[in-house]
N, C-alpha and C positions, 0 to 999 in steps of 0.2 A: 132321310131328313136333310142331308147336305144337298142333295139334288133338288129338293123342293125349295130350299133357300136360294140356291143358285138360279133356278128358273124364275123365282120371284124377283130377284135383283136384275136378271137379264131382261125381263119385260119392262122394268122401269128405267134401267140405265143403258140398255143396248150393248152389253159387254161383249157378246159374241160377235156382233158386227164390227165393233171397235177392234177386237182381237184379229178378226179376219182382215180388216182393212189396214191396220197399222203394224201388226206383228207378224202374222203368218205370211203376208205377201212379201216380206223382206227376204232376200236371198243373200247368202254369204258368198262373196266373190271367190272364184277358184284360186286366185293368186294370194289369198290371205295366208299369212305364215305366223307361227307362234313367235318367231324372232322379232316381229314388229312390236311386241309388247316390251322389249328390253329398255327402250327409252323411258317409258312410263315407270317401269320398275326402278330405274335409276333415280328418277325424280322422287318416287315414293321412299326409297332408301335414304335420299337426301333429307326429306322431311322428318323421317324417324331419327336420323342423326341430329338434326337441328333441335327437335323437341327433347330428346334424351340428353343432349349436350347442354341445353339450357337448364334442365333440372339438375344435372351434375354440377354445373357451374355455380349453382346457388351454394353448395356445400364444399366445393373444392377450394383449397388454399394454395395459390400458385407461388409457393416459396420453396426453394430446394430443401430447407430444413423441415418443412411441415407438409410437403406434398404427399409423401408416402403415408404418413399418419392420417391425413385427411381422406385418402382413398380407403384406408382401412376402416375409418369411422363411417364413411358412406356405405361400405359393405355390411357393417355390423350394427350401427346405431340408427341410421336414417331409415324411416319406414319405407320398405320396398326399394331401398337404395341398391341392394344387390341386383334386383331385377332391372333397374334403369342402367346400371353399369354393364350388365351382361347384354342387354338389348343394344347398348351403344357399341360394345366390343364386337358382337356378332354382326350388328348392322354395318359396321365399318368394313369388315371382311366381305360381307354380302355386296356392299356398294362397289368395292373395288372389283370384285368378280363380275358383277353385272355390267359395269361400265366397260370393262375389257371385252366382254362378250358383245355388248352393243357396238362398240367401235369395230370389232372384228367383223360382225355381220354387215355393218354398213360398208366396210371396205370390200368384203367378198361379194356383196350384191351390186357394187358399183354405185351406191347412192351418194357418193361424195362428188360425183361429176356435175357438170353444169346442169342446172342453175343452183346447185346446193353447195357450192364451194365454201361460202361463209358459214353454213351450218356445220360442215366438216371441220373447219377451223375452230368454231365454237366448241364442238365435241372434243377436239384435241386439247383445247385449253381446259375444258372441264375434267378431262382425264388427268392432265398435269396437276391441276389444283387438288383433285381428289387424292392423288398419290402424295402430294406435299402435306395436305391436311392429315392423311393417314400416318405419315411419318412423324409429324409434330405431335399428333395425338397419342402415338405409341410411347413417346417420351414423357408425357405428362405425369404418369404415376410415380416416376422417379424411383423405380425399383432397379435392382441389379440387372434383371433381364432387359428392361427397357433401355437402361443406360448403355449397356454393352451392345445391344442390338442396333442402336442408332449412332454409335460413335465409331 
């Protein structure tokens, strides 16, 4: 039955020719490397951090006397607050790891050389700001662990 429906659509839409022309004729270059995806993974981790951070910001109280309690309320009383907080915490660790891997592979492959010097500087600044945001974000719950880890 599936073959009949496929043949019926193929006669009317020409899907086999389209597949042969557009998809099957494409060849993956031999120099493609899995490490080329690390830049995109860094950007994706940044967007996850931004979205979960905005959701957490709605309920977070940025005051030393109320910060810890607001984090507890996010974890226990806000619908799916625990999920957003864990996604934010794991995402920050993932983002730092991925940006380190990305910068390391760019350095090892020599992709920082001319004409990509400004891209390399931008990546270095991104790494610096990621580490600074990670440090400041670690302090925000204002727990004993975060206080003593950042002082």
